[in-house]
N, CA, C, O and the ligand as a Tripos MOL2 file, in Angstrom:
@<TRIPOS>MOLECULE
protein
  293   291    74     0     0
PROTEIN
NO_CHARGES

@<TRIPOS>ATOM
      1 N         143.0480   -8.2960  191.6180 N.3       1 MET1
      2 CA        142.7650   -7.4510  190.4410 C.3       1 MET1
      3 C         141.2510   -7.3950  190.2010 C.2       1 MET1
      4 O         140.5540   -8.4030  190.3170 O.2       1 MET1
      5 N         140.7720   -6.2300  189.8730 N.am      2 THR2
      6 CA        139.3200   -6.1090  189.6300 C.3       2 THR2
      7 C         139.0030   -6.5990  188.2320 C.2       2 THR2
      8 O         139.8890   -6.7420  187.3890 O.2       2 THR2
      9 N         137.7300   -6.8530  187.9990 N.am      3 GLU3
     10 CA        137.2520   -7.2670  186.6780 C.3       3 GLU3
     11 C         137.6490   -6.2470  185.6250 C.2       3 GLU3
     12 O         138.0620   -6.5990  184.5200 O.2       3 GLU3
     13 N         137.5190   -5.0070  185.9760 N.am      4 GLY4
     14 CA        137.8300   -3.9570  185.0580 C.3       4 GLY4
     15 C         139.2920   -3.9490  184.6480 C.2       4 GLY4
     16 O         139.6270   -3.7490  183.4800 O.2       4 GLY4
     17 N         140.1700   -4.1720  185.6450 N.am      5 GLU5
     18 CA        141.6130   -4.2180  185.3440 C.3       5 GLU5
     19 C         141.9340   -5.4200  184.4440 C.2       5 GLU5
     20 O         142.7510   -5.3280  183.5270 O.2       5 GLU5
     21 N         141.2880   -6.5200  184.7240 N.am      6 GLU6
     22 CA        141.4800   -7.7090  183.8970 C.3       6 GLU6
     23 C         141.0590   -7.4340  182.4410 C.2       6 GLU6
     24 O         141.7250   -7.8300  181.4850 O.2       6 GLU6
     25 N         139.9440   -6.7490  182.3300 N.am      7 TYR7
     26 CA        139.4120   -6.4300  181.0080 C.3       7 TYR7
     27 C         140.4020   -5.5340  180.2400 C.2       7 TYR7
     28 O         140.6450   -5.7320  179.0490 O.2       7 TYR7
     29 N         140.9610   -4.5530  180.9490 N.am      8 LEU8
     30 CA        141.9320   -3.6700  180.3130 C.3       8 LEU8
     31 C         143.2190   -4.3890  179.9460 C.2       8 LEU8
     32 O         143.9200   -4.0020  179.0110 O.2       8 LEU8
     33 N         143.5130   -5.4230  180.6840 N.am      9 ARG9
     34 CA        144.7150   -6.1980  180.3770 C.3       9 ARG9
     35 C         144.4930   -6.9580  179.0390 C.2       9 ARG9
     36 O         145.4230   -7.1320  178.2520 O.2       9 ARG9
     37 N         143.2510   -7.3970  178.8100 N.am     10 MET10
     38 CA        142.9360   -8.0580  177.5620 C.3      10 MET10
     39 C         142.8530   -7.0970  176.3830 C.2      10 MET10
     40 O         143.1900   -7.4330  175.2470 O.2      10 MET10
     41 N         142.3950   -5.8950  176.6930 N.am     11 TYR11
     42 CA        142.2130   -4.8820  175.6300 C.3      11 TYR11
     43 C         142.9120   -3.5980  176.0260 C.2      11 TYR11
     44 O         142.2630   -2.6060  176.3600 O.2      11 TYR11
     45 N         144.2590   -3.6170  175.9890 N.am     12 PRO12
     46 CA        145.0140   -2.4540  176.4820 C.3      12 PRO12
     47 C         144.7140   -1.2030  175.6840 C.2      12 PRO12
     48 O         144.9270   -0.0950  176.1760 O.2      12 PRO12
     49 N         144.2210   -1.3550  174.4580 N.am     13 GLN13
     50 CA        143.9390   -0.1700  173.6560 C.3      13 GLN13
     51 C         142.7780    0.6360  174.2320 C.2      13 GLN13
     52 O         142.5710    1.7930  173.8690 O.2      13 GLN13
     53 N         142.0210    0.0090  175.1350 N.am     14 LEU14
     54 CA        140.8870    0.7240  175.7380 C.3      14 LEU14
     55 C         141.2980    1.6130  176.9010 C.2      14 LEU14
     56 O         140.4960    2.3930  177.4150 O.2      14 LEU14
     57 N         142.5540    1.4900  177.3080 N.am     15 ARG15
     58 CA        143.0370    2.3090  178.3840 C.3      15 ARG15
     59 C         142.9240    3.8220  178.1170 C.2      15 ARG15
     60 O         142.8560    4.6430  179.0320 O.2      15 ARG15
     61 N         142.9100    4.1340  176.8420 N.am     16 LYS16
     62 CA        142.8420    5.5760  176.5130 C.3      16 LYS16
     63 C         141.4850    6.1570  176.9250 C.2      16 LYS16
     64 O         141.3150    7.3760  176.9570 O.2      16 LYS16
     65 N         140.5260    5.2880  177.2390 N.am     17 TRP17
     66 CA        139.2170    5.7840  177.6910 C.3      17 TRP17
     67 C         139.1040    5.7840  179.2150 C.2      17 TRP17
     68 O         138.0480    6.0600  179.7840 O.2      17 TRP17
     69 N         140.2380    5.4630  179.8570 N.am     18 ILE18
     70 CA        140.2220    5.3590  181.3270 C.3      18 ILE18
     71 C         140.9500    6.5420  181.9440 C.2      18 ILE18
     72 O         142.0500    6.9050  181.5290 O.2      18 ILE18
     73 N         140.3120    7.1280  182.9380 N.am     19 ASN19
     74 CA        140.9240    8.1800  183.7370 C.3      19 ASN19
     75 C         141.4040    7.5960  185.0400 C.2      19 ASN19
     76 O         140.7860    6.6860  185.5930 O.2      19 ASN19
     77 N         142.5300    8.1300  185.5370 N.am     20 GLN20
     78 CA        142.9650    7.7640  186.8680 C.3      20 GLN20
     79 C         143.3370    9.0130  187.6440 C.2      20 GLN20
     80 O         144.1080    9.8480  187.1710 O.2      20 GLN20
     81 N         142.7810    9.1300  188.8350 N.am     21 CYS21
     82 CA        143.0230   10.2920  189.6610 C.3      21 CYS21
     83 C         144.4790   10.2990  190.1160 C.2      21 CYS21
     84 O         145.0080    9.2700  190.5370 O.2      21 CYS21
     85 N         145.1170   11.4480  190.0310 N.am     22 ASN22
     86 CA        146.5340   11.5790  190.4600 C.3      22 ASN22
     87 C         146.7080   11.4040  191.9460 C.2      22 ASN22
     88 O         147.7770   10.9910  192.3960 O.2      22 ASN22
     89 N         145.6900   11.7050  192.7180 N.am     23 ALA23
     90 CA        145.8330   11.6660  194.1430 C.3      23 ALA23
     91 C         145.4180   10.3190  194.7410 C.2      23 ALA23
     92 O         146.2150    9.6710  195.4190 O.2      23 ALA23
     93 N         144.1830    9.8990  194.4930 N.am     24 CYS24
     94 CA        143.7020    8.6660  195.1400 C.3      24 CYS24
     95 C         143.8260    7.4490  194.2630 C.2      24 CYS24
     96 O         143.4960    6.3420  194.6870 O.2      24 CYS24
     97 N         144.3030    7.6370  193.0310 N.am     25 GLN25
     98 CA        144.4920    6.5200  192.0880 C.3      25 GLN25
     99 C         143.2020    5.8110  191.7030 C.2      25 GLN25
    100 O         143.2360    4.7200  191.1330 O.2      25 GLN25
    101 N         142.0780    6.4200  192.0110 N.am     26 ASP26
    102 CA        140.8000    5.8920  191.6420 C.3      26 ASP26
    103 C         140.7070    5.8860  190.1190 C.2      26 ASP26
    104 O         141.1830    6.8080  189.4550 O.2      26 ASP26
    105 N         140.0800    4.8240  189.5640 N.am     27 THR27
    106 CA        139.9520    4.7910  188.1000 C.3      27 THR27
    107 C         138.4930    4.7600  187.6790 C.2      27 THR27
    108 O         137.6280    4.2910  188.4180 O.2      27 THR27
    109 N         138.2430    5.2490  186.5200 N.am     28 GLY28
    110 CA        136.9070    5.2470  185.9380 C.3      28 GLY28
    111 C         136.9940    5.5990  184.4650 C.2      28 GLY28
    112 O         138.0590    5.9710  183.9730 O.2      28 GLY28
    113 N         135.8780    5.4840  183.7610 N.am     29 TYR29
    114 CA        135.9510    5.8260  182.3490 C.3      29 TYR29
    115 C         135.7360    7.2960  182.1310 C.2      29 TYR29
    116 O         135.0650    7.9690  182.9130 O.2      29 TYR29
    117 N         136.3130    7.7880  181.0570 N.am     30 LYS30
    118 CA        136.1980    9.2200  180.7410 C.3      30 LYS30
    119 C         134.7350    9.5320  180.3730 C.2      30 LYS30
    120 O         134.0790    8.7560  179.6790 O.2      30 LYS30
    121 N         134.2550   10.6560  180.8430 N.am     31 PRO31
    122 CA        132.8690   11.0330  180.5570 C.3      31 PRO31
    123 C         132.6110   11.1380  179.0610 C.2      31 PRO31
    124 O         131.4700   10.9840  178.6250 O.2      31 PRO31
    125 N         133.6250   11.3910  178.2820 N.am     32 GLU32
    126 CA        133.4310   11.5380  176.8340 C.3      32 GLU32
    127 C         133.4430   10.2090  176.0740 C.2      32 GLU32
    128 O         133.4000   10.1990  174.8440 O.2      32 GLU32
    129 N         133.5020    9.0860  176.8040 N.am     33 LEU33
    130 CA        133.4280    7.7630  176.1780 C.3      33 LEU33
    131 C         132.1790    7.6890  175.2990 C.2      33 LEU33
    132 O         131.0680    7.9140  175.7780 O.2      33 LEU33
    133 N         132.3620    7.3740  174.0080 N.am     34 PRO34
    134 CA        131.1870    7.3060  173.1320 C.3      34 PRO34
    135 C         130.3070    6.1070  173.4660 C.2      34 PRO34
    136 O         130.7500    5.1740  174.1360 O.2      34 PRO34
    137 N         129.0800    6.1320  173.0060 N.am     35 LYS35
    138 CA        128.1660    5.0300  173.2490 C.3      35 LYS35
    139 C         128.6900    3.7240  172.6920 C.2      35 LYS35
    140 O         128.5360    2.6630  173.2980 O.2      35 LYS35
    141 N         129.3220    3.8190  171.5110 N.am     36 GLU36
    142 CA        129.8560    2.6250  170.8850 C.3      36 GLU36
    143 C         131.2720    2.8370  170.3830 C.2      36 GLU36
    144 O         131.5970    3.8870  169.8290 O.2      36 GLU36
    145 N         132.1020    1.8410  170.5810 N.am     37 LEU37
    146 CA        133.4420    1.8700  170.0280 C.3      37 LEU37
    147 C         133.5170    0.7240  169.0140 C.2      37 LEU37
    148 O         133.4210   -0.4450  169.3860 O.2      37 LEU37
    149 N         133.6850    1.0560  167.7590 N.am     38 SER38
    150 CA        133.6210    0.0060  166.7480 C.3      38 SER38
    151 C         134.9230   -0.1310  165.9720 C.2      38 SER38
    152 O         134.9520   -0.7110  164.8870 O.2      38 SER38
    153 N         135.9970    0.4060  166.5370 N.am     39 THR39
    154 CA        137.2740    0.4470  165.8000 C.3      39 THR39
    155 C         137.9490   -0.9150  165.7010 C.2      39 THR39
    156 O         138.7580   -1.1240  164.7970 O.2      39 THR39
    157 N         137.6490   -1.8340  166.5860 N.am     40 TYR40
    158 CA        138.4220   -3.0520  166.6570 C.3      40 TYR40
    159 C         137.6560   -4.2840  166.2400 C.2      40 TYR40
    160 O         137.9800   -5.3770  166.7040 O.2      40 TYR40
    161 N         136.6610   -4.1630  165.3930 N.am     41 GLY41
    162 CA        135.9230   -5.3230  164.9400 C.3      41 GLY41
    163 C         134.8290   -5.7160  165.8950 C.2      41 GLY41
    164 O         134.5480   -5.0200  166.8710 O.2      41 GLY41
    165 N         134.2160   -6.8430  165.5990 N.am     42 GLY42
    166 CA        133.0370   -7.3060  166.3440 C.3      42 GLY42
    167 C         133.2480   -7.3800  167.8550 C.2      42 GLY42
    168 O         132.4190   -6.9090  168.6340 O.2      42 GLY42
    169 N         134.3560   -7.9690  168.2480 N.am     43 GLU43
    170 CA        134.6490   -8.1970  169.6690 C.3      43 GLU43
    171 C         134.4140   -6.9420  170.5110 C.2      43 GLU43
    172 O         133.7560   -6.9730  171.5510 O.2      43 GLU43
    173 N         134.9710   -5.8510  170.0250 N.am     44 THR44
    174 CA        134.9840   -4.6880  170.8870 C.3      44 THR44
    175 C         133.8060   -3.7600  170.6370 C.2      44 THR44
    176 O         133.7880   -2.6420  171.1530 O.2      44 THR44
    177 N         132.8010   -4.2050  169.8410 N.am     45 SER45
    178 CA        131.6140   -3.3860  169.7410 C.3      45 SER45
    179 C         130.9390   -3.3410  171.1110 C.2      45 SER45
    180 O         130.0860   -2.4930  171.3740 O.2      45 SER45
    181 N         131.3380   -4.2690  171.9710 N.am     46 PHE46
    182 CA        130.8100   -4.2830  173.3420 C.3      46 PHE46
    183 C         131.7040   -3.4770  174.2750 C.2      46 PHE46
    184 O         131.4100   -3.3430  175.4620 O.2      46 PHE46
    185 N         132.7790   -2.9490  173.7440 N.am     47 ALA47
    186 CA        133.7980   -2.3440  174.5890 C.3      47 ALA47
    187 C         133.2350   -1.1910  175.4440 C.2      47 ALA47
    188 O         133.4560   -1.1370  176.6540 O.2      47 ALA47
    189 N         132.5220   -0.2920  174.8030 N.am     48 ALA48
    190 CA        132.0180    0.8440  175.5400 C.3      48 ALA48
    191 C         131.0610    0.4020  176.6410 C.2      48 ALA48
    192 O         131.0650    0.9290  177.7540 O.2      48 ALA48
    193 N         130.2430   -0.5850  176.2870 N.am     49 LYS49
    194 CA        129.2750   -1.1120  177.2450 C.3      49 LYS49
    195 C         129.9920   -1.7680  178.4330 C.2      49 LYS49
    196 O         129.6200   -1.5810  179.5920 O.2      49 LYS49
    197 N         131.0290   -2.5410  178.1050 N.am     50 ASN50
    198 CA        131.7760   -3.2050  179.1600 C.3      50 ASN50
    199 C         132.4970   -2.2110  180.0630 C.2      50 ASN50
    200 O         132.5140   -2.3570  181.2850 O.2      50 ASN50
    201 N         133.0900   -1.2040  179.4400 N.am     51 LEU51
    202 CA        133.7590   -0.1870  180.2720 C.3      51 LEU51
    203 C         132.7660    0.4490  181.2310 C.2      51 LEU51
    204 O         133.0880    0.7350  182.3840 O.2      51 LEU51
    205 N         131.5640    0.6630  180.7390 N.am     52 ARG52
    206 CA        130.5310    1.2560  181.6320 C.3      52 ARG52
    207 C         130.1120    0.2780  182.7280 C.2      52 ARG52
    208 O         129.6940    0.6740  183.8160 O.2      52 ARG52
    209 N         130.2330   -0.9880  182.4120 N.am     53 LYS53
    210 CA        129.8200   -1.9970  183.4090 C.3      53 LYS53
    211 C         130.9000   -2.1230  184.4770 C.2      53 LYS53
    212 O         130.5930   -2.2340  185.6640 O.2      53 LYS53
    213 N         132.1650   -2.1050  184.0580 N.am     54 PHE54
    214 CA        133.2620   -2.3530  184.9910 C.3      54 PHE54
    215 C         133.7030   -1.1130  185.7450 C.2      54 PHE54
    216 O         134.2730   -1.2040  186.8320 O.2      54 PHE54
    217 N         133.4340    0.0490  185.1600 N.am     55 PHE55
    218 CA        133.9220    1.2770  185.7850 C.3      55 PHE55
    219 C         132.7940    2.2600  185.9570 C.2      55 PHE55
    220 O         131.7290    2.1380  185.3520 O.2      55 PHE55
    221 N         133.0560    3.2340  186.7950 N.am     56 LYS56
    222 CA        132.1260    4.3260  186.9470 C.3      56 LYS56
    223 C         132.6660    5.5040  186.1420 C.2      56 LYS56
    224 O         133.8530    5.5310  185.8190 O.2      56 LYS56
    225 N         131.8250    6.4680  185.8140 N.am     57 PRO57
    226 CA        132.3700    7.6540  185.1350 C.3      57 PRO57
    227 C         133.2660    8.4160  186.0770 C.2      57 PRO57
    228 O         132.9270    8.6130  187.2440 O.2      57 PRO57
    229 N         134.4160    8.8520  185.5750 N.am     58 LEU58
    230 CA        135.3590    9.5720  186.4310 C.3      58 LEU58
    231 C         135.8880   10.8140  185.7200 C.2      58 LEU58
    232 O         136.9120   10.7610  185.0400 O.2      58 LEU58
    233 N         135.1910   11.9120  185.8820 N.am     59 PRO59
    234 CA        135.7100   13.1640  185.3110 C.3      59 PRO59
    235 C         136.8920   13.6380  186.1490 C.2      59 PRO59
    236 O         136.8540   13.5780  187.3780 O.2      59 PRO59
    237 N         137.9380   14.1100  185.4800 N.am     60 LEU60
    238 CA        139.0820   14.6720  186.1780 C.3      60 LEU60
    239 C         139.1690   16.1660  185.8590 C.2      60 LEU60
    240 O         138.7660   16.6100  184.7840 O.2      60 LEU60
    241 N         139.6960   16.9240  186.8050 N.am     61 ASN61
    242 CA        139.8930   18.3480  186.4920 C.3      61 ASN61
    243 C         141.2080   18.5360  185.7390 C.2      61 ASN61
    244 O         141.8740   17.5610  185.3910 O.2      61 ASN61
    245 N         141.5770   19.7860  185.4900 N.am     62 GLU62
    246 CA        142.7240   20.0460  184.6280 C.3      62 GLU62
    247 C         144.0490   19.5560  185.2000 C.2      62 GLU62
    248 O         145.0120   19.3920  184.4500 O.2      62 GLU62
    249 N         144.1240   19.3180  186.5040 N.am     63 ILE63
    250 CA        145.3760   18.7700  187.0560 C.3      63 ILE63
    251 C         145.2310   17.3170  187.4520 C.2      63 ILE63
    252 O         146.0220   16.7960  188.2380 O.2      63 ILE63
    253 N         144.2070   16.6550  186.9000 N.am     64 GLY64
    254 CA        144.0990   15.2030  187.0530 C.3      64 GLY64
    255 C         143.5420   14.7430  188.3860 C.2      64 GLY64
    256 O         143.8460   13.6420  188.8430 O.2      64 GLY64
    257 N         142.7310   15.5780  189.0110 N.am     65 LEU65
    258 CA        142.1240   15.1490  190.2770 C.3      65 LEU65
    259 C         140.6460   14.8560  190.0920 C.2      65 LEU65
    260 O         139.9550   15.5570  189.3530 O.2      65 LEU65
    261 N         140.1570   13.8120  190.7700 N.am     66 CYS66
    262 CA        138.7360   13.4900  190.7130 C.3      66 CYS66
    263 C         137.9800   14.4960  191.5800 C.2      66 CYS66
    264 O         138.5810   15.3010  192.2910 O.2      66 CYS66
    265 N         136.6610   14.4320  191.5050 N.am     67 ALA67
    266 CA        135.8360   15.4070  192.2210 C.3      67 ALA67
    267 C         136.0460   15.3510  193.7300 C.2      67 ALA67
    268 O         136.0300   16.3780  194.4080 O.2      67 ALA67
    269 N         136.2420   14.1410  194.2470 N.am     68 VAL68
    270 CA        136.4230   13.9660  195.6930 C.3      68 VAL68
    271 C         137.7150   14.6380  196.1470 C.2      68 VAL68
    272 O         137.7090   15.4200  197.0970 O.2      68 VAL68
    273 N         138.8350   14.3320  195.4620 N.am     69 CYS69
    274 CA        140.1250   14.9290  195.8320 C.3      69 CYS69
    275 C         140.1300   16.4110  195.5820 C.2      69 CYS69
    276 O         140.7240   17.1750  196.3420 O.2      69 CYS69
    277 N         139.4820   16.8170  194.5370 N.am     70 ASN70
    278 CA        139.4050   18.2310  194.1980 C.3      70 ASN70
    279 C         138.8020   19.0690  195.3430 C.2      70 ASN70
    280 O         139.1810   20.2160  195.5760 O.2      70 ASN70
    281 N         137.8650   18.4490  196.0290 N.am     71 ARG71
    282 CA        137.1800   19.1310  197.1220 C.3      71 ARG71
    283 C         138.1360   19.4400  198.2690 C.2      71 ARG71
    284 O         137.9400   20.4170  198.9910 O.2      71 ARG71
    285 N         139.1670   18.6170  198.4420 N.am     72 PHE72
    286 CA        140.1020   18.7940  199.5570 C.3      72 PHE72
    287 C         141.3200   19.6370  199.1830 C.2      72 PHE72
    288 O         142.2660   19.7570  199.9620 O.2      72 PHE72
    289 N         141.2860   20.2040  198.0100 N.am     73 ASN73
    290 CA        142.4440   20.9780  197.5760 C.3      73 ASN73
    291 C         142.1220   22.4690  197.4930 C.2      73 ASN73
    292 O         142.9890   23.2690  197.1410 O.2      73 ASN73
    293 ZN        140.8730   11.2360  193.6910 Zn       74 ZN74
@<TRIPOS>BOND
     1     1     2 1
     2     2     3 1
     3     3     4 2
     4     3     5 am
     5     5     6 1
     6     6     7 1
     7     7     8 2
     8     7     9 am
     9     9    10 1
    10    10    11 1
    11    11    12 2
    12    11    13 am
    13    13    14 1
    14    14    15 1
    15    15    16 2
    16    15    17 am
    17    17    18 1
    18    18    19 1
    19    19    20 2
    20    19    21 am
    21    21    22 1
    22    22    23 1
    23    23    24 2
    24    23    25 am
    25    25    26 1
    26    26    27 1
    27    27    28 2
    28    27    29 am
    29    29    30 1
    30    30    31 1
    31    31    32 2
    32    31    33 am
    33    33    34 1
    34    34    35 1
    35    35    36 2
    36    35    37 am
    37    37    38 1
    38    38    39 1
    39    39    40 2
    40    39    41 am
    41    41    42 1
    42    42    43 1
    43    43    44 2
    44    43    45 am
    45    45    46 1
    46    46    47 1
    47    47    48 2
    48    47    49 am
    49    49    50 1
    50    50    51 1
    51    51    52 2
    52    51    53 am
    53    53    54 1
    54    54    55 1
    55    55    56 2
    56    55    57 am
    57    57    58 1
    58    58    59 1
    59    59    60 2
    60    59    61 am
    61    61    62 1
    62    62    63 1
    63    63    64 2
    64    63    65 am
    65    65    66 1
    66    66    67 1
    67    67    68 2
    68    67    69 am
    69    69    70 1
    70    70    71 1
    71    71    72 2
    72    71    73 am
    73    73    74 1
    74    74    75 1
    75    75    76 2
    76    75    77 am
    77    77    78 1
    78    78    79 1
    79    79    80 2
    80    79    81 am
    81    81    82 1
    82    82    83 1
    83    83    84 2
    84    83    85 am
    85    85    86 1
    86    86    87 1
    87    87    88 2
    88    87    89 am
    89    89    90 1
    90    90    91 1
    91    91    92 2
    92    91    93 am
    93    93    94 1
    94    94    95 1
    95    95    96 2
    96    95    97 am
    97    97    98 1
    98    98    99 1
    99    99   100 2
   100    99   101 am
   101   101   102 1
   102   102   103 1
   103   103   104 2
   104   103   105 am
   105   105   106 1
   106   106   107 1
   107   107   108 2
   108   107   109 am
   109   109   110 1
   110   110   111 1
   111   111   112 2
   112   111   113 am
   113   113   114 1
   114   114   115 1
   115   115   116 2
   116   115   117 am
   117   117   118 1
   118   118   119 1
   119   119   120 2
   120   119   121 am
   121   121   122 1
   122   122   123 1
   123   123   124 2
   124   123   125 am
   125   125   126 1
   126   126   127 1
   127   127   128 2
   128   127   129 am
   129   129   130 1
   130   130   131 1
   131   131   132 2
   132   131   133 am
   133   133   134 1
   134   134   135 1
   135   135   136 2
   136   135   137 am
   137   137   138 1
   138   138   139 1
   139   139   140 2
   140   139   141 am
   141   141   142 1
   142   142   143 1
   143   143   144 2
   144   143   145 am
   145   145   146 1
   146   146   147 1
   147   147   148 2
   148   147   149 am
   149   149   150 1
   150   150   151 1
   151   151   152 2
   152   151   153 am
   153   153   154 1
   154   154   155 1
   155   155   156 2
   156   155   157 am
   157   157   158 1
   158   158   159 1
   159   159   160 2
   160   159   161 am
   161   161   162 1
   162   162   163 1
   163   163   164 2
   164   163   165 am
   165   165   166 1
   166   166   167 1
   167   167   168 2
   168   167   169 am
   169   169   170 1
   170   170   171 1
   171   171   172 2
   172   171   173 am
   173   173   174 1
   174   174   175 1
   175   175   176 2
   176   175   177 am
   177   177   178 1
   178   178   179 1
   179   179   180 2
   180   179   181 am
   181   181   182 1
   182   182   183 1
   183   183   184 2
   184   183   185 am
   185   185   186 1
   186   186   187 1
   187   187   188 2
   188   187   189 am
   189   189   190 1
   190   190   191 1
   191   191   192 2
   192   191   193 am
   193   193   194 1
   194   194   195 1
   195   195   196 2
   196   195   197 am
   197   197   198 1
   198   198   199 1
   199   199   200 2
   200   199   201 am
   201   201   202 1
   202   202   203 1
   203   203   204 2
   204   203   205 am
   205   205   206 1
   206   206   207 1
   207   207   208 2
   208   207   209 am
   209   209   210 1
   210   210   211 1
   211   211   212 2
   212   211   213 am
   213   213   214 1
   214   214   215 1
   215   215   216 2
   216   215   217 am
   217   217   218 1
   218   218   219 1
   219   219   220 2
   220   219   221 am
   221   221   222 1
   222   222   223 1
   223   223   224 2
   224   223   225 am
   225   225   226 1
   226   226   227 1
   227   227   228 2
   228   227   229 am
   229   229   230 1
   230   230   231 1
   231   231   232 2
   232   231   233 am
   233   233   234 1
   234   234   235 1
   235   235   236 2
   236   235   237 am
   237   237   238 1
   238   238   239 1
   239   239   240 2
   240   239   241 am
   241   241   242 1
   242   242   243 1
   243   243   244 2
   244   243   245 am
   245   245   246 1
   246   246   247 1
   247   247   248 2
   248   247   249 am
   249   249   250 1
   250   250   251 1
   251   251   252 2
   252   251   253 am
   253   253   254 1
   254   254   255 1
   255   255   256 2
   256   255   257 am
   257   257   258 1
   258   258   259 1
   259   259   260 2
   260   259   261 am
   261   261   262 1
   262   262   263 1
   263   263   264 2
   264   263   265 am
   265   265   266 1
   266   266   267 1
   267   267   268 2
   268   267   269 am
   269   269   270 1
   270   270   271 1
   271   271   272 2
   272   271   273 am
   273   273   274 1
   274   274   275 1
   275   275   276 2
   276   275   277 am
   277   277   278 1
   278   278   279 1
   279   279   280 2
   280   279   281 am
   281   281   282 1
   282   282   283 1
   283   283   284 2
   284   283   285 am
   285   285   286 1
   286   286   287 1
   287   287   288 2
   288   287   289 am
   289   289   290 1
   290   290   291 1
   291   291   292 2
@<TRIPOS>SUBSTRUCTURE
     1 MET1         2 RESIDUE 1 A MET
     2 THR2         6 RESIDUE 1 A THR
     3 GLU3        10 RESIDUE 1 A GLU
     4 GLY4        14 RESIDUE 1 A GLY
     5 GLU5        18 RESIDUE 1 A GLU
     6 GLU6        22 RESIDUE 1 A GLU
     7 TYR7        26 RESIDUE 1 A TYR
     8 LEU8        30 RESIDUE 1 A LEU
     9 ARG9        34 RESIDUE 1 A ARG
    10 MET10       38 RESIDUE 1 A MET
    11 TYR11       42 RESIDUE 1 A TYR
    12 PRO12       46 RESIDUE 1 A PRO
    13 GLN13       50 RESIDUE 1 A GLN
    14 LEU14       54 RESIDUE 1 A LEU
    15 ARG15       58 RESIDUE 1 A ARG
    16 LYS16       62 RESIDUE 1 A LYS
    17 TRP17       66 RESIDUE 1 A TRP
    18 ILE18       70 RESIDUE 1 A ILE
    19 ASN19       74 RESIDUE 1 A ASN
    20 GLN20       78 RESIDUE 1 A GLN
    21 CYS21       82 RESIDUE 1 A CYS
    22 ASN22       86 RESIDUE 1 A ASN
    23 ALA23       90 RESIDUE 1 A ALA
    24 CYS24       94 RESIDUE 1 A CYS
    25 GLN25       98 RESIDUE 1 A GLN
    26 ASP26      102 RESIDUE 1 A ASP
    27 THR27      106 RESIDUE 1 A THR
    28 GLY28      110 RESIDUE 1 A GLY
    29 TYR29      114 RESIDUE 1 A TYR
    30 LYS30      118 RESIDUE 1 A LYS
    31 PRO31      122 RESIDUE 1 A PRO
    32 GLU32      126 RESIDUE 1 A GLU
    33 LEU33      130 RESIDUE 1 A LEU
    34 PRO34      134 RESIDUE 1 A PRO
    35 LYS35      138 RESIDUE 1 A LYS
    36 GLU36      142 RESIDUE 1 A GLU
    37 LEU37      146 RESIDUE 1 A LEU
    38 SER38      150 RESIDUE 1 A SER
    39 THR39      154 RESIDUE 1 A THR
    40 TYR40      158 RESIDUE 1 A TYR
    41 GLY41      162 RESIDUE 1 A GLY
    42 GLY42      166 RESIDUE 1 A GLY
    43 GLU43      170 RESIDUE 1 A GLU
    44 THR44      174 RESIDUE 1 A THR
    45 SER45      178 RESIDUE 1 A SER
    46 PHE46      182 RESIDUE 1 A PHE
    47 ALA47      186 RESIDUE 1 A ALA
    48 ALA48      190 RESIDUE 1 A ALA
    49 LYS49      194 RESIDUE 1 A LYS
    50 ASN50      198 RESIDUE 1 A ASN
    51 LEU51      202 RESIDUE 1 A LEU
    52 ARG52      206 RESIDUE 1 A ARG
    53 LYS53      210 RESIDUE 1 A LYS
    54 PHE54      214 RESIDUE 1 A PHE
    55 PHE55      218 RESIDUE 1 A PHE
    56 LYS56      222 RESIDUE 1 A LYS
    57 PRO57      226 RESIDUE 1 A PRO
    58 LEU58      230 RESIDUE 1 A LEU
    59 PRO59      234 RESIDUE 1 A PRO
    60 LEU60      238 RESIDUE 1 A LEU
    61 ASN61      242 RESIDUE 1 A ASN
    62 GLU62      246 RESIDUE 1 A GLU
    63 ILE63      250 RESIDUE 1 A ILE
    64 GLY64      254 RESIDUE 1 A GLY
    65 LEU65      258 RESIDUE 1 A LEU
    66 CYS66      262 RESIDUE 1 A CYS
    67 ALA67      266 RESIDUE 1 A ALA
    68 VAL68      270 RESIDUE 1 A VAL
    69 CYS69      274 RESIDUE 1 A CYS
    70 ASN70      278 RESIDUE 1 A ASN
    71 ARG71      282 RESIDUE 1 A ARG
    72 PHE72      286 RESIDUE 1 A PHE
    73 ASN73      290 RESIDUE 1 A ASN
    74 ZN74       293 GROUP 0 **** ****
């Protein structure tokens, strides 16, 4: 398991900021992730920062494909 997956296991509510490609299953954070997430108290004020640390930005197209997979379709 990657650090990022472990982190999401601890904070499952953060999954809503994670994109996963339908084809290659690659994961990353949504480009619209705000600079700070302060909804869950002190602990998760680092959430946005951590997501950026553990994941790369992963924009998906309208059918849920990452840029790499999109190129082959
Ligand atoms: Zn992909």
